[in-house]
C-alpha positions in Angstrom: 30.6 1.7 -15.6 30.3 0.8 -11.9 26.8 -0.7 -11.3 26.1 1.4 -8.2 27.2 4.6 -10.0 24.9 3.7 -12.9 22.0 3.4 -10.5 22.7 6.7 -8.8 22.9 8.5 -12.1 19.6 6.8 -13.3 17.8 7.9 -10.1 19.2 11.4 -10.4 17.8 11.8 -14.0 14.6 10.0 -13.1 14.0 12.2 -10.0 15.4 15.7 -10.5 17.0 17.3 -7.5 14.7 19.8 -5.8 15.4 22.5 -3.2 12.0 21.9 -1.7 11.6 20.2 1.6 11.6 16.4 1.3 8.2 14.6 1.1 7.1 11.0 1.2 6.1 11.1 -2.5 9.6 11.1 -4.0 10.5 8.2 -1.7 7.6 6.2 -3.0 8.7 7.0 -6.6 12.3 5.8 -5.8 11.0 2.6 -4.2 8.7 2.0 -7.3 11.6 2.6 -9.6 13.9 0.2 -7.8 11.2 -2.4 -7.6 10.6 -2.2 -11.4 14.3 -2.8 -12.0 14.7 -5.8 -9.8 15.7 -9.0 -11.6 12.6 -11.2 -12.3 11.7 -14.4 -13.9 8.2 -15.1 -15.3 6.9 -18.6 -15.9 3.5 -19.7 -17.1 1.9 -23.1 -17.4 -1.5 -24.8 -17.7 -2.3 -27.6 -15.2 -5.1 -30.1 -15.5 -7.9 -30.0 -12.9 -10.0 -32.8 -14.4 -10.0 -34.8 -11.1 -9.2 -31.9 -8.8 -11.8 -30.5 -6.4 -9.6 -28.1 -4.4 -6.3 -26.3 -4.6 -4.0 -24.8 -2.0 -1.2 -22.3 -2.3 1.4 -21.5 0.3 3.6 -18.5 -0.4 6.4 -17.0 1.7 6.5 -13.4 0.3 4.4 -12.0 -2.5 0.8 -11.5 -3.5 -1.7 -14.1 -4.8 -4.5 -13.4 -7.2 -7.1 -16.0 -8.1 -10.0 -15.5 -10.5 -12.1 -17.5 -12.9 -12.5 -16.8 -16.6 -13.2 -20.1 -18.3 -15.0 -23.5 -18.0 -12.0 -25.6 -18.9 -10.8 -28.5 -16.7 -7.5 -26.8 -16.1 -6.0 -23.8 -14.4 -3.5 -21.3 -15.8 -0.7 -20.6 -13.4 1.6 -17.5 -13.8 4.5 -17.0 -11.4 6.8 -14.0 -11.2 9.9 -14.4 -9.1 11.8 -11.2 -8.0 15.1 -11.0 -6.1 18.0 -8.6 -5.6 20.3 -10.5 -7.9 19.6 -12.7 -11.0 21.3 -15.7 -9.3 19.0 -15.3 -6.3 16.0 -16.2 -8.4 17.1 -19.8 -8.4 16.8 -19.8 -4.6 13.0 -19.7 -5.0 11.4 -23.0 -6.2 7.7 -23.5 -7.1 6.6 -26.9 -5.9 3.5 -28.5 -7.5 2.2 -31.6 -5.7 -0.8 -33.6 -7.0 -0.1 -36.7 -4.8 -3.2 -36.1 -2.7 -6.4 -37.4 -4.2 -8.6 -34.6 -5.8 -6.2 -31.9 -4.5 -3.5 -29.8 -6.1 -1.0 -28.2 -3.8 1.3 -25.3 -4.9 4.0 -23.9 -2.6 7.0 -21.6 -2.6 10.2 -23.2 -1.3 13.1 -21.0 -0.2 16.3 -23.1 -0.5 18.6 -20.7 1.4 16.7 -18.8 4.0 19.3 -16.1 4.1 18.6 -15.1 0.5 15.3 -13.1 0.2 13.0 -12.7 -2.7 9.3 -12.7 -3.6 7.0 -14.8 -5.8 3.8 -13.3 -7.3 1.1 -15.9 -8.1 -1.7 -15.2 -10.7 -4.2 -18.0 -11.4 -7.2 -18.4 -13.6 -9.1 -21.4 -12.3 -12.5 -23.2 -12.8 -15.1 -21.4 -10.7 -16.1 -24.6 -8.9 -12.8 -25.3 -7.1 -12.4 -24.9 -3.4 -9.5 -22.6 -2.6 -7.1 -22.3 0.3 -4.4 -19.7 0.5 -1.7 -18.8 3.0 1.1 -16.2 2.9 3.5 -16.5 5.8 5.4 -13.2 5.1 4.2 -10.2 3.2 1.7 -10.2 0.3 -1.9 -9.4 -0.4 -4.6 -11.9 -1.5 -7.2 -11.2 -4.2 -9.9 -13.7 -5.0 -12.8 -13.1 -7.4 -15.7 -15.1 -8.8 -15.0 -18.4 -7.1 -18.0 -20.6 -6.4 -16.2 -23.1 -4.1 -15.2 -22.6 -0.4 -12.5 -20.1 0.3 -10.0 -20.1 3.1 -7.3 -17.4 3.4 -4.7 -16.6 6.0 -2.2 -13.7 5.5 -0.5 -10.8 7.2 -1.8 -8.3 4.7 -5.0 -7.2 3.0 -7.5 -9.8 1.7 -10.0 -8.8 -1.0 -12.7 -11.3 -1.9 -15.7 -10.7 -4.2 -18.6 -12.5 -5.9 -18.7 -15.7 -3.8 -21.3 -18.4 -3.5 -20.0 -20.6 -0.7 -18.3 -20.4 2.7 -15.6 -17.8 3.1 -13.0 -17.8 5.9 -10.5 -14.9 6.0 -7.9 -14.1 8.6 -5.2 -11.5 8.7 -2.5 -10.7 11.2 -0.5 -7.5 11.8 -2.3 -4.6 9.9 -4.1 -6.4 7.1 -7.6 -5.5 6.2 -10.4 -7.7 4.9 -12.9 -6.6 2.2 -15.7 -9.0 1.2 -18.2 -8.0 -1.5 -21.2 -9.7 -3.1 -21.1 -12.7 -0.8 -24.1 -15.1 -1.0 -22.5 -17.6 1.3 -21.5 -17.4 5.0 -18.5 -15.2 5.9 -16.1 -15.4 8.8 -13.5 -12.6 9.0 -10.8 -12.1 11.7 -8.2 -9.3 11.9 -5.8 -8.0 14.4 -5.3 -4.3 13.5 -7.1 -4.0 10.2 -10.6 -3.0 9.2 -13.2 -5.4 8.1 -15.7 -4.4 5.3 -18.6 -6.4 4.0 -20.6 -5.0 1.0 -23.8 -6.6 -0.4 -23.8 -9.4 2.1 -26.6 -11.9 1.8 -25.9 -14.6 4.5 -24.3 -15.1 7.9 -21.5 -12.7 8.7 -19.1 -13.1 11.6 -16.4 -10.6 12.2 -13.8 -9.9 14.9 -11.2 -7.1 15.0 -8.9 -6.1 17.8 -8.4 -2.5 16.9 -10.0 -2.1 13.4 -13.3 -0.8 12.3 -16.1 -3.1 11.2 -18.5 -2.0 8.5 -21.1 -4.4 7.1 -23.9 -3.6 4.6 -26.9 -5.9 3.8 -29.1 -5.4 0.7 -31.5 -7.8 2.4 -31.0 -9.8 5.7 -32.5 -13.3 5.2 -34.6 -14.5 8.1 -32.3 -17.5 8.8 -29.1 -15.4 9.0 -27.0 -14.5 11.9 -24.8 -11.5 12.3 -22.0 -11.4 14.9 -19.7 -8.3 14.9 -17.1 -7.8 17.6 -14.3 -5.2 18.0 -12.2 -4.5 21.0 -11.2 -0.9 20.2 -12.9 -0.2 16.8 -16.3 1.2 15.9 -19.0 -1.0 14.4 -21.3 0.1 11.6 -24.2 -2.2 10.5 -26.3 -1.1 7.6 -29.7 -2.8 7.3 -32.7 -2.2 4.9 -35.9 -0.8 6.4 -37.8 -4.1 6.2 -35.3 -6.0 8.3 -36.7 -8.6 10.8 -34.3 -9.6 13.5 -33.6 -10.0 17.2 -30.8 -7.7 18.2 -28.4 -7.5 21.1 -25.8 -4.8 21.3 -23.3 -3.8 24.0 -20.4 -1.4 24.4 -18.4 -0.8 27.6 -17.0 2.6 26.9 -18.7 3.8 23.7 -22.3 4.5 22.7 -25.0 2.7 20.7 -27.1 4.5 18.1 -29.8 3.1 15.9 -31.6 4.7 13.0 -34.0 1.8 13.0 -37.0 1.6 15.3 -36.3 -1.1 17.8 -38.9 -2.7 20.1 -37.1 -3.0 23.3 -37.7 -6.1 25.5 -39.2 -5.0 28.8 -37.2 -5.0 32.0 -37.7 -3.4 35.4 -35.5 -0.5 36.3 -35.3 2.7 38.2 -35.1 6.0 36.3 -31.7 7.1 37.5 -28.3 7.9 36.1 -27.3 4.2 36.0 -30.4 3.4 33.9 -29.8 6.2 31.4 -26.1 5.2 31.1 -27.2 1.6 30.4 -29.7 2.8 27.8 -26.9 4.3 25.7 -24.6 1.3 26.0 -26.9 -1.7 25.7 -29.7 -2.8 23.6 -31.9 -5.9 23.6 -34.9 -5.9 21.3 -36.5 -6.7 18.0 -36.4 -5.2 14.5 -39.7 -5.8 12.7 -40.9 -9.3 13.6 -37.6 -10.8 14.7 -36.4 -14.0 13.0 -32.7 -13.3 12.1 -30.2 -12.8 15.0 -27.8 -9.9 15.4 -25.1 -9.5 18.1 -22.9 -6.4 18.2 -20.2 -6.0 20.8 -17.4 -3.4 21.2 -15.3 -2.7 24.3 -14.0 0.8 23.5 -15.7 1.7 20.3 -19.2 3.0 19.2 -21.9 0.9 17.7 -24.2 2.4 15.0 -27.1 0.6 13.2 -27.9 2.5 10.0 -31.1 2.3 8.0 -30.7 1.9 4.3 -33.7 2.6 2.0 -33.9 0.7 -1.3 -35.3 2.9 -4.0 
């Protein structure tokens, strides 16, 4: 039977014809069905990390997932290649390079750039490794339970949780950044995606062009600094009642609201329309006794400081 005809019949039986108006849901199902039936090749290997302090992975298209689950001096690497045709799978090569001292580099090589495909990486690694990821095309990054430093650059969503060291995450296009349970400093930069920080316990720096920034602290250490900036998105900063910090906030075209009591630094002003307008768009004061530093800036968005009470 003709291959195209077979696929049409398969889709027809899998997705019954309906007289209802078309919706996006059937299209998603069709795409999912076609994705599941793409040719793929799965490979798995264990690599020694006895003298390795850091790993880097560069992928062209496809997601990367890294997590820890053992204390062995090795990592488990699973790769899944997908392409339109079986012969196209050979166009994607996995290059493993250990020539640099104490470093293991893994990369996807596309032999013929006219032939497309994806590689999905899944790794289980020792928690102490430093990790650097980059995805030049499409593909999300997921990192969990890593104790070393983390650097990620993608075009899509980055999700990082349970970290103990420096985290640097940057996305382009519409990718979002989600960081949870971070006890080390975090730097996050997006173009058009949202930035979310949950259970943060150290410095947090975030910049988004059009996305929303939401950061929540269970406790803000006295030595920490918070710098949140968005051009067109709103900023939400959640702080516990007993927070001690110096705070500066500014928005050009939005408003600033605070549920916390802020002791404003004195300045001389007339009580006129200009003064009241400035009061809703700018704040310079102290929460509690000061100590930590907070800077919040948005050009077109609103800024809200929310009080969280720990029960």
